[in-house]
MIDORO-581337 format. One record per residue (C-alpha): chain; x, y, z; residue number from 1. Coordinates in nm, 3 decimals. Last residue first. Layout:
! residues N
("A",(X,Y,Z),NUM),
...
***
This chain:
! residues 513
("A",(-0.524,2.867,3.204),513),
("A",(-0.745,2.661,3.441),512),
("A",(-1.102,2.607,3.362),511),
("A",(-1.061,2.264,3.252),510),
("A",(-0.873,2.148,3.561),509),
("A",(-1.165,2.303,3.778),508),
("A",(-1.417,2.096,3.572),507),
("A",(-1.218,1.771,3.636),506),
("A",(-1.182,1.851,4.006),505),
("A",(-1.576,1.870,3.984),504),
("A",(-1.628,1.556,3.805),503),
("A",(-1.416,1.360,4.065),502),
("A",(-1.303,1.017,3.963),501),
("A",(-1.286,0.656,4.115),500),
("A",(-1.416,0.759,4.458),499),
("A",(-1.632,0.399,4.498),498),
("A",(-1.980,0.583,4.418),497),
("A",(-1.875,0.813,4.163),496),
("A",(-1.702,0.555,3.955),495),
("A",(-2.012,0.281,4.025),494),
("A",(-2.271,0.597,3.911),493),
("A",(-2.011,0.697,3.614),492),
("A",(-1.980,0.343,3.469),491),
("A",(-2.350,0.253,3.500),490),
("A",(-2.442,0.574,3.341),489),
("A",(-2.192,0.494,3.060),488),
("A",(-2.293,0.149,3.010),487),
("A",(-2.665,0.186,3.036),486),
("A",(-2.623,0.506,2.722),485),
("A",(-2.382,0.231,2.530),484),
("A",(-2.699,-0.033,2.527),483),
("A",(-2.999,0.224,2.498),482),
("A",(-2.771,0.340,2.213),481),
("A",(-2.739,0.004,2.037),480),
("A",(-3.088,-0.050,2.066),479),
("A",(-3.185,0.278,1.911),478),
("A",(-2.942,0.218,1.627),477),
("A",(-3.106,-0.135,1.593),476),
("A",(-3.445,-0.003,1.571),475),
("A",(-3.376,0.172,1.264),474),
("A",(-3.363,-0.185,1.061),473),
("A",(-3.412,-0.490,1.263),472),
("A",(-3.096,-0.668,1.314),471),
("A",(-3.012,-0.551,1.649),470),
("A",(-3.351,-0.551,1.796),469),
("A",(-3.369,-0.892,1.874),468),
("A",(-3.038,-0.884,2.065),467),
("A",(-3.171,-0.600,2.316),466),
("A",(-3.257,-0.820,2.625),465),
("A",(-2.910,-1.021,2.550),464),
("A",(-2.716,-0.699,2.551),463),
("A",(-2.811,-0.648,2.911),462),
("A",(-2.595,-0.966,3.052),461),
("A",(-2.319,-0.793,2.859),460),
("A",(-2.377,-0.472,2.922),459),
("A",(-2.395,-0.499,3.319),458),
("A",(-2.079,-0.699,3.302),457),
("A",(-1.878,-0.458,3.170),456),
("A",(-1.996,-0.168,3.368),455),
("A",(-1.895,-0.352,3.688),454),
("A",(-1.576,-0.409,3.531),453),
("A",(-1.523,-0.024,3.438),452),
("A",(-1.595,0.043,3.787),451),
("A",(-1.316,-0.174,3.930),450),
("A",(-1.072,-0.084,3.679),449),
("A",(-1.126,0.270,3.764),448),
("A",(-1.096,0.208,4.134),447),
("A",(-0.782,0.069,4.108),446),
("A",(-0.677,0.370,3.877),445),
("A",(-0.790,0.604,4.161),444),
("A",(-0.556,0.493,4.485),443),
("A",(-0.240,0.478,4.315),442),
("A",(-0.316,0.775,4.110),441),
("A",(-0.398,1.009,4.404),440),
("A",(-0.078,0.898,4.574),439),
("A",(0.152,0.983,4.283),438),
("A",(0.276,0.780,4.000),437),
("A",(0.639,0.793,3.959),436),
("A",(0.797,0.924,3.631),435),
("A",(0.824,1.328,3.711),434),
("A",(0.986,1.211,4.040),433),
("A",(1.317,1.138,3.884),432),
("A",(1.389,0.893,3.620),431),
("A",(1.537,0.544,3.675),430),
("A",(1.228,0.378,3.704),429),
("A",(1.165,0.509,3.352),428),
("A",(1.268,0.185,3.179),427),
("A",(1.047,-0.070,3.383),426),
("A",(0.760,0.120,3.269),425),
("A",(0.859,0.155,2.922),424),
("A",(0.952,-0.221,2.917),423),
("A",(0.613,-0.315,3.085),422),
("A",(0.416,-0.127,2.835),421),
("A",(0.587,-0.242,2.535),420),
("A",(0.529,-0.621,2.668),419),
("A",(0.125,-0.496,2.688),418),
("A",(0.168,-0.427,2.324),417),
("A",(0.303,-0.714,2.198),416),
("A",(0.022,-0.905,2.344),415),
("A",(-0.238,-0.739,2.172),414),
("A",(-0.068,-0.723,1.851),413),
("A",(-0.036,-1.079,1.825),412),
("A",(-0.378,-1.131,1.943),411),
("A",(-0.517,-0.930,1.614),410),
("A",(-0.263,-1.125,1.376),409),
("A",(-0.356,-1.470,1.521),408),
("A",(-0.703,-1.369,1.426),407),
("A",(-0.634,-1.435,1.068),406),
("A",(-0.632,-1.782,1.140),405),
("A",(-0.648,-1.951,1.483),404),
("A",(-0.442,-2.241,1.509),403),
("A",(-0.252,-2.256,1.179),402),
("A",(-0.155,-1.892,1.279),401),
("A",(-0.045,-1.898,1.589),400),
("A",(0.326,-1.955,1.538),399),
("A",(0.305,-1.665,1.276),398),
("A",(0.156,-1.414,1.466),397),
("A",(0.299,-1.515,1.817),396),
("A",(0.661,-1.518,1.666),395),
("A",(0.614,-1.206,1.468),394),
("A",(0.465,-0.979,1.759),393),
("A",(0.735,-1.153,2.038),392),
("A",(1.021,-1.037,1.780),391),
("A",(0.859,-0.713,1.717),390),
("A",(0.788,-0.650,2.074),389),
("A",(1.169,-0.664,2.124),388),
("A",(1.243,-0.483,1.950),387),
("A",(1.010,-0.188,2.007),386),
("A",(1.196,-0.156,2.336),385),
("A",(1.509,-0.146,2.199),384),
("A",(1.360,0.180,1.993),383),
("A",(1.191,0.274,2.285),382),
("A",(1.543,0.287,2.452),381),
("A",(1.694,0.465,2.180),380),
("A",(1.525,0.733,2.149),379),
("A",(1.597,0.973,2.459),378),
("A",(1.547,1.294,2.353),377),
("A",(1.467,1.368,2.725),376),
("A",(1.106,1.443,2.601),375),
("A",(1.140,1.153,2.390),374),
("A",(1.188,0.952,2.710),373),
("A",(0.895,1.062,2.916),372),
("A",(0.694,1.103,2.632),371),
("A",(0.679,0.752,2.571),370),
("A",(0.487,0.655,2.879),369),
("A",(0.147,0.832,2.811),368),
("A",(0.133,0.759,2.441),367),
("A",(0.235,0.395,2.513),366),
("A",(-0.039,0.369,2.788),365),
("A",(-0.290,0.444,2.529),364),
("A",(-0.151,0.136,2.329),363),
("A",(-0.193,-0.099,2.632),362),
("A",(-0.548,0.037,2.761),361),
("A",(-0.634,-0.087,2.403),360),
("A",(-0.481,-0.430,2.389),359),
("A",(-0.807,-0.627,2.542),358),
("A",(-0.996,-0.429,2.276),357),
("A",(-0.802,-0.565,1.990),356),
("A",(-0.918,-0.919,2.104),355),
("A",(-1.237,-0.810,2.103),354),
("A",(-1.238,-0.621,1.749),353),
("A",(-1.090,-0.893,1.610),352),
("A",(-1.360,-1.168,1.714),351),
("A",(-1.609,-0.878,1.602),350),
("A",(-1.440,-0.871,1.228),349),
("A",(-1.483,-1.233,1.230),348),
("A",(-1.857,-1.264,1.325),347),
("A",(-1.952,-0.920,1.140),346),
("A",(-1.801,-1.074,0.799),345),
("A",(-2.052,-1.368,0.875),344),
("A",(-2.312,-1.192,0.868),343),
("A",(-2.293,-0.988,0.554),342),
("A",(-2.112,-0.633,0.437),341),
("A",(-2.206,-0.612,0.083),340),
("A",(-2.463,-0.382,0.187),339),
("A",(-2.547,-0.408,0.558),338),
("A",(-2.376,-0.495,0.877),337),
("A",(-2.087,-0.242,0.955),336),
("A",(-2.233,-0.022,1.238),335),
("A",(-2.506,-0.242,1.406),334),
("A",(-2.316,-0.600,1.324),333),
("A",(-1.990,-0.449,1.464),332),
("A",(-2.086,-0.328,1.772),331),
("A",(-2.380,-0.608,1.822),330),
("A",(-2.070,-0.846,1.802),329),
("A",(-1.789,-0.648,2.007),328),
("A",(-2.055,-0.614,2.328),327),
("A",(-1.824,-0.775,2.627),326),
("A",(-1.503,-0.682,2.463),325),
("A",(-1.542,-0.333,2.334),324),
("A",(-1.703,-0.264,2.589),323),
("A",(-1.402,-0.363,2.844),322),
("A",(-1.193,-0.158,2.666),321),
("A",(-1.403,0.137,2.625),320),
("A",(-1.445,0.110,3.052),319),
("A",(-1.067,0.118,3.040),318),
("A",(-0.995,0.399,2.818),317),
("A",(-1.153,0.672,2.945),316),
("A",(-1.065,0.696,3.321),315),
("A",(-0.736,0.525,3.209),314),
("A",(-0.649,0.813,3.009),313),
("A",(-0.732,1.096,3.242),312),
("A",(-0.565,0.910,3.531),311),
("A",(-0.274,0.899,3.289),310),
("A",(-0.290,1.252,3.179),309),
("A",(-0.345,1.340,3.587),308),
("A",(0.004,1.163,3.611),307),
("A",(0.213,1.275,3.409),306),
("A",(0.101,1.664,3.383),305),
("A",(0.160,1.651,3.789),304),
("A",(0.475,1.497,3.763),303),
("A",(0.597,1.720,3.508),302),
("A",(0.440,2.026,3.747),301),
("A",(0.671,1.858,4.000),300),
("A",(0.980,1.854,3.802),299),
("A",(0.977,2.194,3.666),298),
("A",(1.367,2.246,3.558),297),
("A",(1.265,2.500,3.281),296),
("A",(1.389,2.258,3.012),295),
("A",(1.243,1.966,3.168),294),
("A",(0.887,2.169,3.180),293),
("A",(0.933,2.249,2.832),292),
("A",(1.005,1.890,2.730),291),
("A",(0.686,1.760,2.908),290),
("A",(0.444,2.006,2.781),289),
("A",(0.567,1.958,2.420),288),
("A",(0.534,1.549,2.472),287),
("A",(0.231,1.590,2.687),286),
("A",(-0.042,1.720,2.430),285),
("A",(0.020,1.511,2.132),284),
("A",(0.039,1.220,2.366),283),
("A",(-0.280,1.283,2.550),282),
("A",(-0.463,1.350,2.233),281),
("A",(-0.320,1.027,2.077),280),
("A",(-0.434,0.855,2.382),279),
("A",(-0.767,0.958,2.430),278),
("A",(-0.979,1.058,2.117),277),
("A",(-0.706,0.845,1.898),276),
("A",(-0.735,0.540,2.127),275),
("A",(-1.126,0.565,2.192),274),
("A",(-1.167,0.548,1.830),273),
("A",(-0.921,0.349,1.740),272),
("A",(-1.066,0.074,1.872),271),
("A",(-1.357,0.073,1.581),270),
("A",(-1.152,0.163,1.293),269),
("A",(-0.896,-0.158,1.383),268),
("A",(-1.181,-0.364,1.391),267),
("A",(-1.272,-0.237,1.007),266),
("A",(-0.915,-0.305,0.919),265),
("A",(-0.862,-0.652,1.070),264),
("A",(-1.194,-0.749,0.872),263),
("A",(-1.084,-0.607,0.591),262),
("A",(-0.769,-0.781,0.546),261),
("A",(-0.933,-1.093,0.653),260),
("A",(-1.155,-1.073,0.310),259),
("A",(-0.981,-1.330,0.168),258),
("A",(-0.749,-1.549,0.366),257),
("A",(-0.393,-1.571,0.312),256),
("A",(-0.344,-1.172,0.360),255),
("A",(-0.426,-1.204,0.680),254),
("A",(-0.112,-1.351,0.818),253),
("A",(0.074,-1.127,0.559),252),
("A",(-0.154,-0.822,0.695),251),
("A",(-0.029,-0.909,1.087),250),
("A",(0.300,-0.927,0.979),249),
("A",(0.283,-0.574,0.827),248),
("A",(0.173,-0.448,1.133),247),
("A",(0.428,-0.558,1.337),246),
("A",(0.696,-0.452,1.072),245),
("A",(0.522,-0.085,1.087),244),
("A",(0.621,-0.100,1.447),243),
("A",(1.011,-0.201,1.400),242),
("A",(0.993,0.095,1.161),241),
("A",(0.886,0.336,1.385),240),
("A",(1.152,0.180,1.625),239),
("A",(1.398,0.261,1.349),238),
("A",(1.288,0.579,1.268),237),
("A",(1.299,0.668,1.668),236),
("A",(1.652,0.511,1.690),235),
("A",(1.715,0.791,1.372),234),
("A",(1.540,1.080,1.524),233),
("A",(1.799,1.195,1.795),232),
("A",(2.109,1.162,1.565),231),
("A",(1.920,1.358,1.265),230),
("A",(1.796,1.630,1.525),229),
("A",(2.143,1.689,1.634),228),
("A",(2.243,1.698,1.226),227),
("A",(1.975,1.932,1.189),226),
("A",(2.071,2.152,1.494),225),
("A",(2.382,2.112,1.327),224),
("A",(2.294,2.286,1.014),223),
("A",(2.276,2.030,0.699),222),
("A",(2.072,2.271,0.415),221),
("A",(1.799,2.221,0.213),220),
("A",(1.714,2.360,-0.115),219),
("A",(1.414,2.595,-0.089),218),
("A",(1.059,2.603,-0.053),217),
("A",(0.923,2.866,0.167),216),
("A",(0.810,2.817,0.527),215),
("A",(0.730,3.119,0.671),214),
("A",(0.590,3.120,1.035),213),
("A",(0.463,3.440,1.199),212),
("A",(0.150,3.242,1.354),211),
("A",(-0.079,3.319,1.081),210),
("A",(0.165,3.120,0.849),209),
("A",(0.140,2.817,1.052),208),
("A",(-0.239,2.801,1.047),207),
("A",(-0.233,2.897,0.655),206),
("A",(0.028,2.582,0.580),205),
("A",(-0.181,2.380,0.808),204),
("A",(-0.460,2.410,0.573),203),
("A",(-0.246,2.407,0.262),202),
("A",(-0.121,2.086,0.373),201),
("A",(-0.461,1.903,0.450),200),
("A",(-0.566,2.004,0.105),199),
("A",(-0.315,1.889,-0.076),198),
("A",(-0.307,1.543,0.140),197),
("A",(-0.705,1.515,0.092),196),
("A",(-0.630,1.541,-0.303),195),
("A",(-0.354,1.284,-0.288),194),
("A",(-0.624,1.019,-0.125),193),
("A",(-0.932,1.097,-0.343),192),
("A",(-0.751,0.963,-0.639),191),
("A",(-0.716,0.588,-0.462),190),
("A",(-1.095,0.670,-0.383),189),
("A",(-1.248,0.737,-0.696),188),
("A",(-1.034,0.461,-0.865),187),
("A",(-1.198,0.184,-0.552),186),
("A",(-1.535,0.328,-0.620),185),
("A",(-1.578,0.332,-1.025),184),
("A",(-1.726,0.633,-1.120),183),
("A",(-2.147,0.638,-1.172),182),
("A",(-2.173,1.010,-1.133),181),
("A",(-2.365,1.016,-0.827),180),
("A",(-2.235,0.719,-0.671),179),
("A",(-1.871,0.873,-0.739),178),
("A",(-2.022,1.204,-0.608),177),
("A",(-2.124,1.055,-0.300),176),
("A",(-1.774,0.889,-0.250),175),
("A",(-1.616,1.195,-0.316),174),
("A",(-1.808,1.388,-0.038),173),
("A",(-1.749,1.117,0.221),172),
("A",(-1.368,1.117,0.090),171),
("A",(-1.324,1.480,0.147),170),
("A",(-1.508,1.496,0.505),169),
("A",(-1.276,1.225,0.596),168),
("A",(-0.981,1.404,0.506),167),
("A",(-1.077,1.731,0.660),166),
("A",(-1.191,1.583,1.036),165),
("A",(-0.785,1.468,0.992),164),
("A",(-0.714,1.847,0.988),163),
("A",(-0.904,1.967,1.213),162),
("A",(-0.713,1.883,1.515),161),
("A",(-0.400,2.109,1.381),160),
("A",(-0.576,2.412,1.398),159),
("A",(-0.737,2.326,1.742),158),
("A",(-0.437,2.229,1.906),157),
("A",(-0.258,2.577,1.887),156),
("A",(-0.083,2.544,2.198),155),
("A",(0.221,2.687,2.085),154),
("A",(0.389,2.317,2.063),153),
("A",(0.081,2.228,1.877),152),
("A",(0.122,2.467,1.590),151),
("A",(0.489,2.347,1.563),150),
("A",(0.379,1.953,1.568),149),
("A",(0.132,2.065,1.342),148),
("A",(0.372,2.182,1.064),147),
("A",(0.564,1.871,1.088),146),
("A",(0.271,1.620,1.054),145),
("A",(0.150,1.816,0.756),144),
("A",(0.446,1.785,0.600),143),
("A",(0.423,1.400,0.691),142),
("A",(0.106,1.438,0.499),141),
("A",(0.214,1.559,0.199),140),
("A",(0.503,1.357,0.128),139),
("A",(0.314,1.024,0.225),138),
("A",(0.019,1.077,0.019),137),
("A",(0.213,1.036,-0.310),136),
("A",(0.161,0.674,-0.257),135),
("A",(-0.202,0.668,-0.349),134),
("A",(-0.172,0.683,-0.698),133),
("A",(0.050,0.411,-0.747),132),
("A",(-0.097,0.190,-0.448),131),
("A",(-0.412,0.195,-0.644),130),
("A",(-0.254,0.041,-0.956),129),
("A",(-0.046,-0.224,-0.743),128),
("A",(-0.375,-0.275,-0.542),127),
("A",(-0.555,-0.376,-0.814),126),
("A",(-0.289,-0.598,-0.979),125),
("A",(-0.239,-0.800,-0.658),124),
("A",(-0.621,-0.827,-0.574),123),
("A",(-0.665,-0.998,-0.904),122),
("A",(-0.526,-1.284,-0.767),121),
("A",(-0.166,-1.501,-0.864),120),
("A",(-0.034,-1.289,-0.539),119),
("A",(-0.254,-1.105,-0.277),118),
("A",(-0.138,-1.371,-0.033),117),
("A",(0.207,-1.162,-0.041),116),
("A",(0.022,-0.911,0.114),115),
("A",(0.239,-0.619,0.236),114),
("A",(0.558,-0.749,0.129),113),
("A",(0.416,-0.814,-0.235),112),
("A",(0.242,-0.474,-0.205),111),
("A",(0.557,-0.315,-0.166),110),
("A",(0.731,-0.536,-0.403),109),
("A",(0.452,-0.422,-0.724),108),
("A",(0.557,-0.040,-0.545),107),
("A",(0.888,0.003,-0.667),106),
("A",(0.839,0.256,-0.884),105),
("A",(0.565,0.475,-0.670),104),
("A",(0.773,0.386,-0.371),103),
("A",(1.114,0.530,-0.536),102),
("A",(0.979,0.839,-0.612),101),
("A",(0.768,0.913,-0.301),100),
("A",(1.160,0.838,-0.145),99),
("A",(1.280,1.110,-0.347),98),
("A",(0.992,1.372,-0.269),97),
("A",(1.018,1.250,0.117),96),
("A",(1.399,1.296,0.166),95),
("A",(1.357,1.660,-0.027),94),
("A",(1.066,1.734,0.228),93),
("A",(1.206,1.664,0.501),92),
("A",(1.504,1.868,0.498),91),
("A",(1.286,2.173,0.394),90),
("A",(1.078,2.122,0.663),89),
("A",(1.351,2.078,0.928),88),
("A",(1.529,2.406,0.813),87),
("A",(1.178,2.569,0.836),86),
("A",(1.117,2.472,1.192),85),
("A",(1.516,2.515,1.302),84),
("A",(1.477,2.889,1.187),83),
("A",(1.145,2.995,1.354),82),
("A",(1.279,2.829,1.686),81),
("A",(1.589,3.085,1.691),80),
("A",(1.607,3.068,2.057),79),
("A",(1.405,3.202,2.307),78),
("A",(1.460,2.925,2.569),77),
("A",(1.106,2.799,2.569),76),
("A",(1.066,2.835,2.216),75),
("A",(1.385,2.629,2.187),74),
("A",(1.289,2.364,2.414),73),
("A",(0.964,2.331,2.185),72),
("A",(1.161,2.252,1.892),71),
("A",(1.378,2.045,2.005),70),
("A",(1.104,1.828,2.181),69),
("A",(0.885,1.882,1.894),68),
("A",(1.181,1.761,1.617),67),
("A",(1.277,1.420,1.784),66),
("A",(0.947,1.259,1.863),65),
("A",(0.794,1.443,1.518),64),
("A",(1.054,1.295,1.310),63),
("A",(0.956,0.924,1.431),62),
("A",(0.601,0.828,1.482),61),
("A",(0.434,1.109,1.356),60),
("A",(0.691,1.187,1.041),59),
("A",(0.911,0.904,0.896),58),
("A",(0.759,0.548,0.987),57),
("A",(0.410,0.684,1.081),56),
("A",(0.391,0.792,0.740),55),
("A",(0.576,0.492,0.570),54),
("A",(0.270,0.278,0.713),53),
("A",(-0.002,0.630,0.602),52),
("A",(0.165,0.591,0.247),51),
("A",(0.129,0.197,0.237),50),
("A",(-0.215,0.187,0.414),49),
("A",(-0.415,0.278,0.154),48),
("A",(-0.301,0.022,-0.111),47),
("A",(-0.329,-0.258,0.130),46),
("A",(-0.732,-0.087,0.200),45),
("A",(-0.776,-0.041,-0.140),44),
("A",(-0.709,-0.404,-0.271),43),
("A",(-0.876,-0.536,0.046),42),
("A",(-1.160,-0.327,-0.034),41),
("A",(-1.158,-0.455,-0.414),40),
("A",(-1.138,-0.791,-0.345),39),
("A",(-1.400,-0.827,-0.133),38),
("A",(-1.495,-0.708,0.246),37),
("A",(-1.770,-0.495,0.110),36),
("A",(-1.722,-0.212,-0.168),35),
("A",(-2.025,-0.005,-0.158),34),
("A",(-2.181,-0.062,0.182),33),
("A",(-1.855,-0.130,0.413),32),
("A",(-1.679,0.218,0.183),31),
("A",(-2.012,0.395,0.313),30),
("A",(-1.941,0.262,0.707),29),
("A",(-1.591,0.351,0.673),28),
("A",(-1.661,0.699,0.601),27),
("A",(-1.923,0.737,0.797),26),
("A",(-1.708,0.612,1.058),25),
("A",(-1.432,0.825,0.962),24),
("A",(-1.657,1.142,1.007),23),
("A",(-1.732,1.012,1.409),22),
("A",(-1.339,0.936,1.410),21),
("A",(-1.272,1.285,1.311),20),
("A",(-1.533,1.443,1.532),19),
("A",(-1.347,1.223,1.831),18),
("A",(-1.046,1.378,1.698),17),
("A",(-1.148,1.730,1.723),16),
("A",(-1.287,1.671,2.090),15),
("A",(-0.985,1.498,2.200),14),
("A",(-0.754,1.774,2.077),13),
("A",(-0.980,1.996,2.255),12),
("A",(-1.023,1.806,2.546),11),
("A",(-0.683,1.737,2.570),10),
("A",(-0.607,2.116,2.542),9),
("A",(-0.812,2.187,2.818),8),
("A",(-0.699,1.903,3.031),7),
("A",(-0.328,2.001,3.006),6),
("A",(-0.333,2.391,3.025),5),
("A",(-0.059,2.525,2.811),4),
("A",(0.165,2.768,3.080),3),
("A",(0.473,2.940,2.899),2),
("A",(0.733,2.950,3.137),1),
***
């Protein structure tokens, strides 16, 4: 079996994701300063979320969960992986072209479905106008997701990892040009969206071409492999639909409070940093790795991959989650509060961020546990679990809205995420040894949690001492950096003392090929 270094690959994907999220923060800080949390920001955020929502529906959250295991197994078995990928590319492109046209024509209904609270004010018309420009992005980015799956299965994580960095760099450049030229910022952001999709598709197309894959556009043909892919992807598409319905419910609840959609989006960006760097990186690497190990009959290697991935995920995620809850207000205040983004916007965004923080480990554990099912081409079980989570999410969001307002959407998301983890864990009990925690994980995970709680207590107490500096220009960045630095040092000292992790072992794993 062709070996892929798990830790090296996770660090590679995570590093590029960290760079992307860093560029994304710069993008969001600029958007917050230029647009604040006002009507234009709300309208663009809804318009931009539409193609991204369906992208997760069709590509990353569904199609790729079926495509990557099949493609990886064909690579491992020496079958015609190139022909299969080419047929899948053309089939997906045909579906998405039709869907893009329908979605653009149906934009008023899509906006209403996303944010019915916009109806009757200027946000609705702006969101429809922006949406008709941005929606074609789904075509480009979904094909990018398929090409990235091909690259990842070959262990080419750097090329696929650069794609989201490219998006954020283009957005930053567009906003700088718009300010200099006096362009309307909302329209600039809308037109930039499809341009980034074209650039991302061109980049991944060239990277796949260098591997020897030729994705020549042609009329799609329904082969036996594509029929099997459709059968496997069907439940995953439905599961992706359930997840997007959860997001839709949250945005509907938020849309009845002006600015709330943007508060949720800005908070989402912050907690997406550790989720993207850790969770997405691990899910990206684990799925092809487990698929190929299953094909090779390497159950011991599969168990080791799952356990080391889970340890690494929790070692980075648990302290981040505790920190997001303990110091949400200074994080938002320092990173976002400027220009049109005021003090009350900071308070509301920090509340959402703290609630999301409590669910961060659950979102990451989804990425660790789901490959156990998808590597076995089992997409039906995650679909059933997602249905139960959807019902719970809708009940919490709508039921608590009169009591909590927009914050009900965030709480519902967090509760549903933990219920999904419990279902995935329970469902994996019927699998083999590769789905079990080994002795090392059972020993280390509780210690990681203990070290994280110690760190959380220290930074929570320390942030009061730093409080006077958080509202002072320039000094507030140093104050936040000092607070974060204190947390990092505390966590690593506590973790090392109680044996939560071994840096020597981690370095050894990085050197493995």
